[in-house]
C-alpha positions as CSV (number, residue, x, y, z in Angstrom):
1,M,121.4,99.6,99.2
2,E,118.8,100.4,101.8
3,T,117.2,103.8,101.7
4,N,115.6,106.0,104.4
5,S,112.2,107.9,103.7
6,F,111.5,111.3,104.9
7,V,108.5,113.3,104.9
8,T,108.5,117.0,105.7
9,T,106.1,119.8,105.7
10,V,107.4,123.0,104.3
11,N,105.5,126.3,104.6
12,M,105.4,128.4,101.6
13,T,103.7,131.5,99.8
14,V,102.1,131.4,96.4
15,V,104.1,133.8,94.1
16,R,103.1,133.1,90.6
17,H,100.3,131.7,88.5
18,E,100.8,130.6,84.9
19,A,98.5,129.1,82.2
20,A,99.2,125.6,81.8
21,G,96.7,124.6,79.2
22,G,92.9,123.8,79.3
23,D,91.4,124.3,82.6
24,N,94.8,124.0,84.3
25,I,97.0,126.6,86.0
26,R,100.7,126.0,87.1
27,W,101.2,127.8,90.6
28,T,104.5,128.4,92.1
29,A,105.1,128.6,95.8
30,E,108.4,129.3,97.5
31,N,110.1,130.3,100.9
32,C,113.7,131.5,101.6
33,D,115.0,127.9,101.0
34,H,112.8,126.1,98.3
35,A,110.4,126.6,95.4
36,V,107.9,124.2,94.0
37,S,105.6,124.4,90.7
38,I,102.5,122.5,90.7
39,V,99.8,122.0,88.1
40,S,96.3,121.9,89.1
41,D,92.6,122.7,88.1
42,R,91.8,126.4,88.2
43,D,89.3,125.8,90.9
44,D,92.0,124.1,93.2
45,C,94.6,126.9,92.8
46,P,95.5,128.9,95.8
47,P,95.4,132.7,95.4
48,L,98.4,134.7,95.1
49,G,99.9,135.4,98.6
50,A,98.3,132.5,100.2
51,G,100.2,130.4,102.7
52,V,100.3,126.7,101.7
53,A,101.9,123.9,103.4
54,V,103.7,121.6,100.8
55,E,104.4,117.9,101.8
56,V,107.9,116.9,100.5
57,R,108.8,113.2,100.2
58,W,112.5,112.3,99.7
59,K,114.9,109.3,100.2
60,A,118.4,109.4,101.3
61,P,120.7,106.5,101.2
62,S,121.5,104.6,104.5
63,V,125.0,105.2,105.9
64,G,127.2,102.2,105.9
65,R,126.6,99.4,108.3
């Protein structure tokens, strides 16, 4: 079965920071439709309330031929 790949950029706001072990931090960004949780080095973590653009990649099956 063939698949179609899609890439979408979603604008979100950072709403939460949590310790993730070592020098890592898990930060969560969300908007009215979606939420993502990302683990990164503390130095790469955006501040609470920051706007971020998250690139989402997904695949959908082709519709019949």
